N, C-alpha and C positions, 0 to 999 in steps of 0.2 A: 504494500500500500504506500502510495506517495505521500509526502508531507502535506500537500494541499488536500488530498482526499482524507487523510487522517484528521486534519483540522476541521474540514467540513463535517465529518462524522461527529467529532467532539462538540462542535457548535450546535449541530442538530440535536444531540442528546441533551445538551444544556437547555436548549429552547423547549424541548418536550418536558423536561423536568420543571422548568420555570412555569410552564403553562399548567401543568398538573397541580403544582403547589398553589398557584394563584387561583385556580378553579376552586380548590378547597377553601381558600381565604374568602373568595367571593360568596361561597355557600354559607360560611360561618357569619359573615357580615349580613348576608341576606336574611338569616334567621332573626337577627335583631330588627332589621327593617320590617320584616313580616309582623313581628310583635307590635311595632309602632302602628303600622297600617291597620291591623286587625283589632287592636285593643285600645289604643290611645283615645279614640273618640268616645268609646263607651265609658272608660274611666273618667274622662273629662265631663261627660254628661252627668255623671253621678256627683261630682264635686264642684262643678261650676255654678255660680249664682245665676248667670245668664246662659240658659241652655242653648241659645243660638251660637254660643262660642265653643260648642263641643268639639268642633273640628279644628279649632285654633292650634292645638298641639301638633297636628299633622301639617298645618300651614307653617308653623315654626320649623318643622323638620325640612320642608321643601324650601323655605326661605333661606335656611342655612346652606342647603345644597347649592342654591343659586348664588348666594353672596360669596361663597368660598371656592367655587369651581375654578375661577381664574387664579386667585391667590394660591390654591393648592398646587396648581400646575407650576407656578413660578417658584414656589418653595421647593418642589421636587427637582426643578432644574438647578437649584442652588445646592441642595444637600443630598440629592440622589433619591431614587425610587424607594429603596428599602427604608431609609430614615423617614421619608415623607409619609409612607404608609403607616409606620409605627406612630407617628404623631396623630394621624387620623384615628387609629385604633384606640389610642389613649383617650382621645376626646369621646369616642363612643362608649368606652368602658365607664368613664366618669358620668356620662349621660345616663347609662343604665342604672348606676348606683343612685344617682339623683332622682330618677324616675321612681325607684322603689321607695325612697325616703319621702317623696312628694305624696305618694299614695298613703304612706304611714301617717303623715300629718294632714292629709286632705287639703293640700295646697295646689290650686289650679295653676297659678302662674309659675310655680316651681316645676310643675309637670311640663309646661310649655318650654321652660329653660332647658329641661332635660332632653326633650326631643330636638331642640335646637342643636345641642351638642352631638346628638346621634346623627343629625343631618350633616354636620361637618364631616363625620366619619364617612357618610355615604358619598360625599363629594370626592373624597380620596378614592373610595372604592370604584368610582366610575373610571378611574385610570388603570385598573387592573388589566383590562383587555389590551390597552396600549403598551403596558409594561411587558405583557406576554409576547407582543410583537417585536419588542426591542432587540431581542437576540435571535429572532427567527429569520430564516431565509425567506426570500420573496415567495417561494412556493409554499412554505409552511405557515406564513403569516395568518392567512385566513383560517387555517385549521387551529392555530394557537388561540386566536380570538374566540373561535367557536367552542373550544374546550373550556375556556374561562366562563363563557356565557352559560355553559351547561351547569355551572354552579347555581345559576338562577333557577334551574329546575329542581335541584336537590333541596334548596332552602324550604320551599313550601311543602315538601314531603316530610321533612324532619321537624319543622317548627311546630305544627299542630300537636305532635306527640309531646314535645317539650312543654307546650302551653297546658295540655291536658294534665300532665303529672305535676306541674309546678304552680298552677293557678291558685290552689288552696294551701300552698306550702307554709304561708305565714298568716293563717286565719287569725282574726277576721279581716285582715287586710288583703282583700281579693286582688289577685294579679301581681301584688308586690313581689312575691317569690319568683314570678316569671322573669321579671327584669333583673333580679339577682342572678338567676341562671344565665340570662343573656349576657350579663357582665362577664361571667366565667367563660362563656363561649367566645367572646371577643378576645379574651386573653390568650386563648388557644391560637387564634389567628395571629396575635402578636408574636408568638413563638414561631409559627409556621412561616410567616413572611420573612423572618431572618434567614431562611434557607434558600431564598431565591438568589440567583447568581447573575447580576447584571453589571457589566463593566462600567467603570466610572464615566467613560466617554459618552455613554448612553444618556447621562443626566446633564451634560453640558448645555449651557444656555445658548440658544441659537437666535441670532438677531433677526427681528422682523424686517422684511423688505417688501417690495411689490407695491401694488396700488393702494391708495388710501382706502380705509374701511368703507367710507361713504360710497365710493365708486363701486366697490364690490356689492354692497347692499342694493344699489340702484339697478343691478341686473334683474330683470323681471323673473327669470327662472330661479335665481338664488332666493329672491324674496318669496316666491311661491312655495319653494321647498321648505323654507323656514316656517311659513304660515301653515303648511300641511303638518309639519312636525308639532307645532304648537296646538293645532286642533286635535290631532290624534292623541297626543300625550295629555293634553289639558282635559279632554272629555273623559279619558280613562280615569284620571285622578279624581275628577269631579264626581263621577258615578261611584267609583270604588270607595271614596271617603264616606259617602252617605250610606253605603250598603250595610255596614254593621248596625247603624242606627235604625235602618229600615227593617232589618231582620228581627232585631230584638224589640222593636216598637210597633210591630204590625198586629200584635194581639193574638198571635197564634201559639204562644207559649214556647217559642224557640229559646235556646240557651247559647252560651258563648261557644260551645263545641260546634254548634251549627254554623256560627259565624266563621270559625276557623276552617271548617270543611269547605264552605263556599269560597272563601278567599284563597284557600289552598289550590283549588281547581282553577280559579281565575289566574293565579300566578303560573301554574303549569301551562295554561293556554298562552300566557304571555311569552314564555321562554321556550316552550317545547318545539315550536316550528322553526327555531333559529337555524337548525341544520339545513333546511331546504328553502327558506325564504329567499336567500341569495340566488339560488338556482332559478327560482320562479322569476325573480327580477331580471336575470339574464335572458330568460325566454320571452317574457311578455312586456318587459319595460317597467321602470320604477313608477311612472305615472299611473299605469293600469293597476299595479299592485296597491298603490295608495288609495285609489278609488274603491277597490275591493275591500280594503280595510275600513274605509269610511262607511261603506254599505253594511259591513258587519256591525259597526258601532250603531248604525241606525236600527239594525235588527235587534240589538241589545235593548234599545228603548221600546221597541214593539213588544218584545217578550216580557219585559219588566212591567209594562202596563197591563198585562193580561191577568195578573193575580199575584198573590203573596204566598203561594205554596213554595216549599223549598226547591221543587223542580223548576219553578219560574226563576227564582234567584240563581240557581245553578246554570241554567241555559243562558240567561242574560249575562252573567259574569264570565262564562266561557267565551261567548261572542265578544264581550268587551275586551278580553285578553287577546283573542285572535285578531280583532280589529286593530288593537294597539300594535301588535307585532307587524302586521302588514302595512299599516299606515306610517308608523314611526320608522321602521327599518327601511321602507321604501323612500321616505323623505330623507333619511340619512344618506342613502345611496345616491339620491338625486342631488343633494346639496354639495357633495364632494366634487361634482363635475364643474362647479362654477367658481372655483378659486384655484390659484396656482400653489405650487408646493411651498413657496416662500411666504405665502399669505395664510398658510394653514392655521397658525396659532390664533390670529385675530379673528379669522372667519369662524372657526369652531367656537371660540370664546363668545362671540356675538350670538351664534346659534344657541349655545347652551344657556346663556343668560336669558334670552327670550323664552326658551322652552321652560326653564325652571321658574321664571317669573310667572308664566302662565299657570304652572302647576300650583304655585303659592296662592294666586288669586282664585283659581278654581276650587281648591280645597277649602278656602275660607268661605267662598260663596256657597259651597255645597251645604255646609252646616246651617247657614242663614236661610237658604231656600227650603231645606228640609224642615226646619223648625217652623217656617211660615206656611208652607204649602204642602208639606209631606212628600212622600215618595213619588206621587204623580207629578208634582211640580218639578222634581229633579229630572224625571225622564222627558218631560215636554221640552225642556231647555235644549236637549240634544238636537232636535230636528233643525232649527234655523242655523245652528253652527255647522252641522253636516252639510246643509244645502249650500252655504256660503263657501265652505271648504271644497266641495265638489266643483263649484263654478271656478274657483281658483285653479284647481288642478286641470280642469278642462281647458282653461285659458292657456295653460302651459304648452298645449299642442299647437296653439297659434304662434307662440313665441319661439317654438322649437327651432325652426329654420332661420330665425332672425337673431338668435343668441350670438353675441360676440364671442370670439375665441377667448377662453380663459387662459 
């Protein structure tokens, strides 16, 4: 074996090892995120004076993800992936401990602060897939990313079991024990992330060049793809945030285990198609995949309005997850075509800022609308947003041949 072939083999083995480790880290972090998304609104509803603020802890989680996405990237460029990830994990661990304490003393605003800290961890976790690609060859990059995303499937499978066994661990402080277990889980990720092997040069700061950001944003197809991502992710968060409140508040006697079952399948539907969505995009195009996703989101609203049996919630939330996957992954694939390599950082930062900002607004509005108009009010809001997003994506076919070369 030649030296070049040996080096290639060693690099491939390192890339595979990094991807596997980061997949487990993503799964462990996903367990904590699952706990926040499925439990925080119900805990808040029980201790908040204003019940319309029940989804505010989830809003705090998403707001933190939005505000720290760019700083997290800049920090990792300075101190490296491994150290940056550990900073995020420490924030998440402290957030879980603070969440347990906030339940113990029934402090709503402290609960919001705890989910804000967990949201900081989530913003760092979003870079796991990029870290997996750092040491991968061009051929293996997409596989490495898909392996990490597979962690998103493992989290909703494991998390409900953890919740089931830990929810009454510290009775009478319902759910407080779950967040203590989540803190322990994040510490496991802290240990695992130390095993990744990414060279120092992968974390070096790269100077931004290329066109001004405003010029990039002015491209119709770039703006349309960002808008499609905002609609897909925003609607998914809007509906999912209200779902636990709707299940427990519909008068059918459902319990927290029913909530975790529904959210579990929703999350599986979100990440499960990850292995073949890219191939579908290659076959029929990103715009068509986005439209299919938007139609699935509309189907979620139709099913949700049909009744409050668990079967209705299950089908609606599975459609919501599938719609998110097609819509958001399609929009992500589309947006990458309209900026140059040297413009990558600022273009992606703008995209993430807009998307996470939409999630924060959607999650906050979800609680207010549910408290005022109920589950029917939540589902009705979906239709005009879907209609507008579909018009945007259809307009992209008009601009397709007129798009300037990126």
